[in-house]
N, C-alpha and C positions, 0 to 999 in steps of 0.2 A: 036318480042321477048317477052317472057312471063314475068310475074311479078317476081321480085327478092325477095325471102323470106328471112327474117332475124329472129332471135330468138324473137324479139319484135313483128313482124307481125304474126309469127306463134302463139305466146302466145295469141294475140288478137283474132285470128281465133278460137283457142281452147275455149277461154272464151265465144265467141259469139255463137258457133255452137255445143257445147257439155256440158255435166255435168262433164267431166273429167278436170284435172288440169295438165298443163305441168310442169314437174320437171326438165327437161334438161335445162341447162343455156347457152349452146353454140350450134350453128348450123353450120355444115360443108358441107352440101349438101344433095340432095334428097335421097341418098342411106343410109344415117345415120339413125340408129334406135334411136328414141327419147323415153325418159322415161316419162310415164304419171301416174297419180293416178286416178283411176276410182272413181265414186261417192260412190261405196261400200267400198272404202278404200284400195283396192288391187292395187298394182303397176303393170304396163304392158308396154311392148315395142312395137312400131310400127314405120315404116318409115312415114314421113309426107305425102308422096304420098298415102299410104294406108289409113291413117287417114282422109285425105281430100277427095280423089277421090272415095274411096271404102267404105266410111262411117264406117270404123272399129274404132269406137270411144269409145268403152268400153272394159273391160277386157274379157278374154275368158269365165269366169263364167257368166257374165251378158249378153254377146253377143256370144253364142256358135256357132261353125261351123255348117252350113247346110250340108246335105249329099253331095251336089255338090262341097263343098269346099269353098263356099261363106258364108259370115256371115249373120245371120238373124238380123233384127232390132227389138229390144224390145220396 
């Protein structure tokens, strides 16, 4: 069985692995869209799965879509 994520452990992951800040205060499951603040100051929403596994850790302005639909890393 995988790790059970809580809002506290998600916040710790965000702080350790990105320049973004988690604004959401409750976590209800992997399909929930969480609210983040990018280092540039813009708010954006992502599921934690996309944030964690697909490295979508910035807003769309700072990390735009590639032509293939995947995000590029700046």
